[in-house]
C-alpha positions in Angstrom: -55.3 -19.6 1.9 -55.7 -23.5 2.3 -55.0 -25.5 -1.3 -58.1 -28.2 -0.3 -60.3 -25.7 0.8 -63.2 -25.8 -2.5 -64.4 -22.5 -1.5 -60.4 -21.5 -2.5 -59.2 -23.7 -5.1 -55.7 -21.0 -5.4 -52.3 -21.4 -4.6 -49.6 -18.3 -4.3 -46.4 -18.8 -5.4 -45.7 -18.8 -2.0 -47.9 -22.3 -1.1 -46.8 -23.8 -4.4 -43.6 -23.7 -3.1 -44.0 -25.0 0.0 -46.2 -28.3 -2.0 -43.0 -28.9 -3.0 -40.8 -28.7 0.5 -39.4 -25.6 -0.9 -37.6 -27.5 -3.6 -38.7 -25.1 -6.2 -38.4 -21.6 -5.5 -40.6 -18.9 -5.7 -37.9 -17.7 -7.7 -37.7 -20.2 -9.9 -41.7 -20.4 -10.3 -41.3 -16.9 -11.6 -38.6 -17.6 -14.5 -41.5 -20.3 -15.7 -44.1 -18.1 -15.8 -41.7 -15.9 -18.2 -41.0 -19.1 -19.7 -43.7 -20.5 -20.1 -42.4 -24.3 -18.3 -44.5 -24.3 -15.3 -48.4 -24.8 -14.3 -50.9 -22.5 -15.8 -51.3 -19.5 -13.8 -53.7 -16.5 -13.0 -53.2 -12.7 -12.4 -55.3 -10.9 -10.8 -54.9 -7.5 -9.0 -51.1 -8.0 -9.8 -51.2 -11.6 -7.6 -49.9 -14.4 -9.0 -52.6 -17.2 -8.1 -51.9 -21.0 -9.2 -55.3 -22.8 -9.7 -55.3 -26.0 -8.1 -56.3 -27.8 -11.1 -53.9 -26.5 -13.4 -51.0 -27.7 -10.9 -52.8 -31.0 -10.7 -52.7 -30.9 -14.2 -49.2 -30.0 -14.7 -47.7 -32.7 -12.3 -49.7 -35.1 -14.3 -48.0 -34.1 -17.5 -44.9 -34.6 -15.9 -45.2 -37.9 -14.1 -43.2 -40.9 -16.1 -42.8 -44.0 -15.2 -38.7 -44.0 -15.8 -35.8 -42.1 -16.3 -36.2 -43.6 -19.4 -38.9 -42.3 -20.9 -38.3 -38.9 -19.5 -35.2 -38.5 -21.7 -32.6 -38.9 -19.6 -30.3 -42.3 -18.2 -29.5 -43.8 -14.7 
């Protein structure tokens, strides 16, 4: 599955983890699905799929200019 392919705009949990260079574990994504902290997802036939536009929207919502805007101190 190719994330940039217009014919298939979905990412699997494995592909989403790879997007973040493995720094977000597949298990973390599963936990986020349970708590509602991660990107919106679709479940089709028992498979979890992330729509790329939802991933981008989730990333954009978490983009900050500095750590002071994020609620942490340097």
